[in-house]
C-alpha positions in Angstrom: 98.0 58.6 -15.0 97.4 61.0 -12.3 100.1 59.5 -10.1 102.6 58.8 -12.8 102.4 62.1 -14.7 101.4 64.3 -11.8 98.5 65.9 -13.7 96.9 68.0 -11.0 100.2 69.1 -9.5 100.9 70.8 -13.0 97.4 72.1 -13.4 96.3 69.9 -16.3 93.9 67.0 -17.1 93.9 64.0 -19.4 91.6 65.9 -21.8 93.9 68.9 -21.8 96.9 66.7 -22.4 95.1 64.9 -25.3 94.3 68.2 -27.0 97.9 69.4 -26.6 99.3 66.0 -27.9 97.0 66.2 -31.0 98.0 69.8 -31.6 101.8 68.9 -31.5 100.9 65.9 -33.8 99.0 68.0 -36.3 101.8 70.7 -36.3 104.6 68.2 -37.2 103.1 65.3 -38.9 104.3 66.8 -42.3 107.7 65.3 -41.4 106.5 61.8 -42.4 105.9 62.7 -46.0 108.7 65.4 -46.3 111.4 63.1 -45.0 110.3 60.1 -47.0 110.3 62.2 -50.2 113.7 63.8 -49.4 115.4 60.4 -49.1 113.5 58.6 -51.9 113.4 61.4 -54.4 115.7 64.2 -53.5 115.8 65.9 -56.9 112.0 65.4 -57.8 112.8 63.4 -60.8 112.4 59.8 -59.4 116.1 59.1 -59.7 116.4 57.8 -56.2 120.3 58.1 -55.7 120.3 56.9 -52.3 118.6 53.6 -53.2 116.0 53.7 -50.5 112.1 53.7 -51.1 109.5 56.2 -50.0 107.7 53.5 -48.0 110.9 52.4 -46.0 111.7 55.9 -45.0 108.0 56.6 -44.1 108.1 53.8 -41.7 111.5 54.6 -40.3 110.6 58.2 -39.7 107.3 57.0 -38.0 108.9 54.4 -35.7 111.7 56.9 -34.6 109.2 59.5 -34.0 106.9 57.1 -32.0 109.7 55.8 -29.8 111.5 59.0 -29.1 108.4 61.1 -28.4 106.7 58.3 -26.1 110.2 57.8 -24.4 110.3 61.6 -23.8 106.9 61.5 -22.0 107.7 58.4 -19.9 111.4 59.2 -19.1 111.2 63.1 -18.6 107.5 63.7 -18.0 107.8 66.7 -20.2 105.5 67.5 -23.2 108.3 67.1 -25.7 108.0 65.7 -29.2 110.7 64.4 -31.5 111.2 63.2 -35.0 113.8 63.4 -37.9 114.8 67.0 -37.8 114.3 69.5 -40.7 117.5 70.9 -41.7 119.5 67.9 -40.4 117.9 65.6 -42.8 118.8 68.0 -45.8 122.3 68.1 -44.6 122.3 64.2 -44.4 121.0 63.8 -47.9 122.2 66.7 -50.0 125.5 67.3 -48.3 126.8 64.2 -46.7 125.5 61.7 -49.3 125.1 63.5 -52.6 127.8 66.1 -51.8 130.6 64.3 -49.9 129.8 61.0 -51.5 129.2 58.8 -48.4 126.6 56.0 -48.9 123.3 56.1 -47.2 124.6 53.4 -44.9 127.8 55.2 -44.2 126.0 58.4 -43.2 123.9 56.3 -40.8 127.0 55.5 -39.0 127.7 59.2 -38.1 124.1 59.5 -36.9 124.6 56.3 -34.7 127.7 57.7 -33.3 126.2 61.0 -32.6 123.3 59.2 -30.6 125.8 57.2 -28.5 127.9 60.2 -27.7 124.9 62.0 -26.6 123.8 59.1 -24.4 127.1 59.3 -22.8 127.2 63.0 -22.4 123.7 63.0 -20.8 124.2 60.1 -18.5 127.5 61.7 -17.1 125.6 65.1 -16.8 128.1 66.8 -19.2 125.3 67.7 -21.6 123.5 69.7 -19.1 126.6 71.5 -17.9 127.2 72.5 -21.5 124.0 74.2 -21.7 124.4 75.8 -18.3 127.7 77.3 -19.4 125.9 79.5 -21.9 125.7 83.1 -20.5 122.4 84.4 -19.5 122.4 87.0 -22.2 122.2 84.1 -24.6 120.0 81.9 -22.8 117.2 84.5 -22.3 117.0 85.4 -25.9 116.8 81.7 -27.1 113.0 81.2 -26.7 112.5 84.5 -28.5 114.7 83.5 -31.3 113.0 80.2 -31.7 109.8 82.0 -31.6 110.8 84.3 -34.7 112.0 81.0 -36.4 108.9 79.1 -35.8 106.9 82.1 -37.1 109.0 82.3 -40.3 108.3 78.7 -40.9 104.5 79.2 -40.6 104.7 82.3 -42.8 106.6 80.3 -45.5 104.4 77.3 -45.2 101.4 79.5 -45.8 102.9 81.2 -48.9 102.7 84.6 -47.0 106.6 84.9 -47.3 108.1 84.0 -50.6 111.6 84.0 -52.1 112.6 87.1 -54.0 115.7 87.4 -56.2 116.5 90.8 -55.4 115.4 91.1 -51.8 115.6 87.5 -50.8 112.0 87.5 -49.3 108.8 89.1 -50.3 105.1 89.0 -49.5 103.0 86.5 -51.2 100.8 88.1 -53.8 97.1 88.7 -53.0 96.5 90.3 -56.5 93.5 88.8 -58.0 94.4 90.2 -61.4 97.7 88.4 -61.6 97.3 85.5 -59.3 95.2 82.4 -59.4 92.7 82.0 -56.6 94.2 78.6 -55.9 97.5 80.4 -54.8 95.6 83.1 -52.8 93.1 80.8 -51.2 95.6 78.9 -48.8 97.0 82.3 -47.4 93.4 83.4 -46.7 92.9 80.2 -44.8 96.0 80.8 -42.8 95.0 84.4 -41.8 91.5 83.4 -40.9 92.8 80.3 -38.8 95.5 82.6 -37.0 92.8 85.2 -36.1 90.4 82.5 -34.9 93.1 81.1 -32.7 93.9 84.6 -31.3 90.2 85.4 -30.6 89.5 81.9 -28.9 92.7 82.2 -26.9 91.7 85.6 -25.7 88.4 84.2 -24.6 90.3 81.5 -22.7 88.8 78.7 -24.8 90.7 75.5 -23.9 92.3 73.8 -27.0 92.1 77.1 -29.2 95.1 76.0 -31.3 93.8 72.5 -32.0 90.2 73.9 -32.7 91.8 76.5 -35.0 93.7 73.8 -37.0 90.6 71.5 -37.4 88.5 74.5 -38.3 91.1 75.7 -40.8 91.1 72.3 -42.3 87.3 72.5 -42.8 87.6 75.9 -44.3 90.4 74.8 -46.5 88.4 71.9 -48.1 85.1 74.1 -48.1 86.9 76.8 -50.1 88.4 74.0 -52.3 85.0 74.0 -54.0 85.8 77.6 -55.2 89.0 76.4 -56.8 88.6 75.2 -60.4 89.8 71.6 -60.6 90.7 71.3 -56.8 89.2 67.9 -56.2 90.1 66.6 -59.6 93.7 67.1 -58.9 93.6 66.3 -55.3 95.9 63.4 -54.5 96.9 61.3 -51.6 99.7 58.9 -51.8 98.7 55.8 -50.4 101.4 53.8 -48.6 100.6 50.2 -48.2 101.5 49.1 -44.7 102.4 45.7 -45.7 104.7 46.8 -48.7 106.2 49.7 -46.7 107.2 47.4 -43.8 108.7 44.9 -46.3 110.8 47.7 -47.9 111.6 49.1 -44.4 113.0 45.7 -43.2 115.0 45.1 -46.4 116.3 48.7 -47.2 116.5 50.7 -43.9 116.3 48.6 -40.7 119.9 47.8 -39.4 121.4 49.0 -42.7 123.9 50.8 -40.4 125.2 47.6 -39.4 124.8 45.6 -42.5 126.7 48.0 -44.9 127.5 51.2 -42.8 131.0 50.2 -41.7 132.2 49.4 -45.2 133.8 52.6 -46.4 135.8 50.9 -49.1 134.0 52.5 -52.0 134.6 56.0 -50.7 138.2 55.3 -50.0 138.7 54.1 -53.4 137.6 57.3 -54.9 138.7 60.0 -52.3 141.4 58.2 -50.1 141.8 57.4 -46.4 142.9 60.9 -45.2 139.9 62.6 -46.9 137.6 60.1 -45.3 139.0 60.9 -41.9 138.5 64.8 -42.5 135.1 64.1 -43.9 134.0 62.1 -40.9 135.5 64.6 -38.4 133.8 67.7 -39.9 130.5 65.9 -40.6 130.2 64.5 -37.0 131.1 67.9 -35.6 128.4 69.6 -37.7 125.8 66.9 -36.8 126.7 67.1 -32.9 126.9 70.8 -32.6 123.7 71.5 -34.6 121.6 68.7 -32.9 122.9 69.5 -29.4 122.0 73.1 -29.4 118.9 72.9 -31.4 117.6 70.4 -28.8 118.9 72.4 -25.8 117.4 75.6 -27.2 114.1 74.0 -27.9 113.9 72.1 -24.6 114.7 75.3 -22.7 112.3 77.5 -24.7 109.3 75.0 -24.5 109.8 74.4 -20.6 110.0 78.1 -20.0 106.8 78.7 -21.9 105.1 75.8 -19.9 106.4 77.1 -16.6 108.3 73.9 -16.0 111.6 75.5 -14.8 113.4 74.7 -11.5 114.8 77.1 -8.8 118.0 77.5 -10.9 116.2 78.5 -14.0 116.8 75.1 -15.8 114.1 72.9 -17.2 112.8 70.3 -14.7 114.2 66.8 -15.4 116.3 68.4 -18.1 118.5 65.1 -18.3 115.5 62.9 -18.9 114.4 65.1 -22.0 118.0 65.0 -23.4 118.2 61.3 -22.8 115.1 60.7 -24.8 116.5 62.8 -27.6 119.8 60.8 -27.6 117.7 57.5 -27.6 115.6 58.7 -30.5 118.8 59.6 -32.6 120.2 56.2 -31.8 116.9 54.5 -32.7 116.6 56.5 -35.8 120.0 55.5 -37.0 119.2 51.9 -36.5 115.9 52.3 -38.4 117.5 54.1 -41.3 116.7 57.9 -40.9 118.6 60.9 -40.1 119.2 62.8 -36.8 116.1 62.7 -34.5 115.8 65.9 -32.5 113.3 67.8 -30.4 110.8 69.6 -32.7 110.3 73.2 -32.1 106.6 72.5 -32.9 106.5 71.2 -29.4 105.6 74.8 -28.5 102.1 74.3 -30.2 101.3 71.7 -27.8 102.5 73.8 -24.9 100.4 76.7 -26.1 97.5 74.2 -26.1 98.0 73.4 -22.4 100.6 70.6 -22.5 102.3 70.3 -19.2 103.3 66.7 -18.8 104.7 63.8 -20.6 101.1 62.5 -21.3 101.1 65.1 -24.2 104.1 63.2 -25.6 102.3 59.8 -25.3 99.2 61.0 -27.1 101.4 62.6 -29.9 103.3 59.3 -30.2 99.8 57.5 -30.6 99.1 59.9 -33.4 102.3 58.9 -35.1 101.4 55.2 -34.6 98.0 55.6 -36.2 99.6 57.6 -39.1 102.1 54.8 -39.7 99.3 52.5 -40.9 96.9 55.1 -42.3 99.1 57.3 -44.3 96.2 59.6 -45.7 95.7 60.9 -42.1 99.1 62.7 -42.3 98.4 64.0 -45.8 94.9 65.5 -45.1 96.3 68.2 -43.0 97.1 71.2 -45.2 100.2 73.1 -44.3 98.3 76.4 -44.5 96.3 75.6 -41.2 99.2 74.4 -39.1 101.1 77.4 -40.3 98.6 79.6 -38.5 99.5 77.7 -35.3 103.2 78.2 -35.8 102.7 82.0 -36.3 100.8 82.2 -33.2 103.3 80.2 -31.1 106.1 82.4 -32.3 104.3 85.4 -31.1 103.9 83.7 -27.5 107.6 82.9 -27.4 108.7 86.4 -27.8 107.6 87.2 -24.2 111.1 86.1 -23.1 112.9 89.2 -24.7 111.2 91.6 -22.2 113.8 90.4 -19.4 116.7 91.4 -21.5 118.6 94.7 -20.5 118.6 96.5 -23.7 120.4 99.4 -22.2 123.6 97.3 -21.5 125.3 96.6 -24.7 127.4 93.8 -23.2 124.1 92.0 -22.7 121.9 93.3 -25.5 124.2 92.7 -28.4 124.6 88.9 -27.7 120.9 88.7 -27.0 120.1 90.6 -30.2 122.3 88.3 -32.3 120.9 85.2 -30.8 117.4 86.5 -31.6 117.8 87.4 -35.1 120.3 84.9 -36.4 118.0 82.0 -35.7 115.3 83.0 -38.3 117.7 84.7 -40.7 120.0 81.6 -40.8 117.2 79.3 -40.6 119.0 77.5 -37.8 118.7 77.6 -34.1 122.4 76.5 -33.3 123.7 79.4 -35.5 121.8 81.8 -33.4 123.3 80.4 -30.2 126.8 80.4 -31.9 126.7 84.1 -32.9 125.3 85.1 -29.5 128.0 83.2 -27.5 130.9 84.2 -29.8 129.8 87.9 -29.7 129.5 87.7 -25.8 133.1 86.4 -25.6 134.6 89.0 -27.8 132.8 92.0 -26.2 133.6 90.9 -22.7 137.4 90.3 -23.6 137.8 93.8 -25.2 135.8 95.5 -22.5 138.0 94.1 -19.7 135.4 91.6 -18.3 137.3 88.4 -19.2 136.7 86.9 -15.8 132.9 86.8 -16.5 133.5 84.2 -19.3 133.2 80.6 -18.0 135.9 78.2 -19.0 133.4 76.0 -20.6 132.0 78.9 -22.7 135.5 79.3 -24.2 135.4 75.7 -25.3 131.9 75.9 -26.7 133.0 79.0 -28.5 135.9 77.5 -30.1 134.0 74.4 -31.3 131.3 76.7 -32.8 134.0 78.7 -34.6 135.6 75.3 -35.9 132.0 74.2 -37.1 131.6 77.4 -39.0 134.9 77.4 -40.6 134.9 73.7 -41.5 131.5 72.8 -42.3 129.5 75.7 -43.4 
């Protein structure tokens, strides 16, 4: 492991990498249940319009996470973690299948095509050049934008930030006179866990994030004793491995080949011309969102970990992107939506992960959870939320290098920074940053500063926004 992963060269050990891998695993393991529920019961009424079971998608999600995350560690030697991406899975289920009317198997064809295209772009080096074409004003702000996005996810998962019909968002209520303790208790756990992580990190305690998550779990279940009926209503959905694997092989595995290429039902209702337009716009949306979500997360994680080369690019960047493309392809074959690099990777990086061994340990966690489903469900979101909030804070460091006095730099950086959390999408932040950079430089007479590839990506972003959103 020392020779293969270069542990001492990167200032880490097997123990540190294990802690980092488990931190990433605990931070993202929720995807197993969330993805399975979204596919099998999208409306929460048990209707199952996609015709695929919870167990089938649970296994498909786990296998794609295991393969892609482990591949990332072995191919790139970067502490990357991958699984079916949030947002992309919702787009797959609610927009492509239930909105546009494509079948579950038809939609998988688009995911498979996306993965194969990304493999080709990565092998030829074009995917790296696409990212390098982004102006520095946008690239520098990406880690900070992702940090705000991650922090928002954590605040929402904890219930500290809640929807409000008049102001869109609001603070979760701590009022004991109007709220039940069962609603307030998880928020208290999140705040205690967050402060514990901060204090341990300040004292340079190794594994502070993981220790905080585990300690928060203990506090959550301890305070459960103070909630009336907490344990009487506490439920864990048991997934029988034998039954789940049986459903996986019959309902999900290779479904993209078995039924995916048959678009006759869609053509009969909507026509061939509509099919071509739907395929084009949907493929464009999948490719643009996944490409720039992955590139942005990869860049941010490697910058935080100090794994940048002399040109300011992530080391072995092509290896990381190839793993992501392989994961998407495997995910389509298994029967799940786009596999992408999870922004929760930064939790593992914050815990000290510096090599691909972090990914291997995280993949091992998913392998165990595939057979022991209660493990995934025992981790309350209020504890991992604290880790996400802390990691979000750490990633804001990047914005200090932005020249805030130069509007040609500051405005694209600002839009990149704020549009990620406000639109709930990493790619949209990059899109607004790049488009604004092009427009500002054109009207200020600095058109020569804009790279040719930036023009191409800018046009594609505009097409994505006009045709798919």
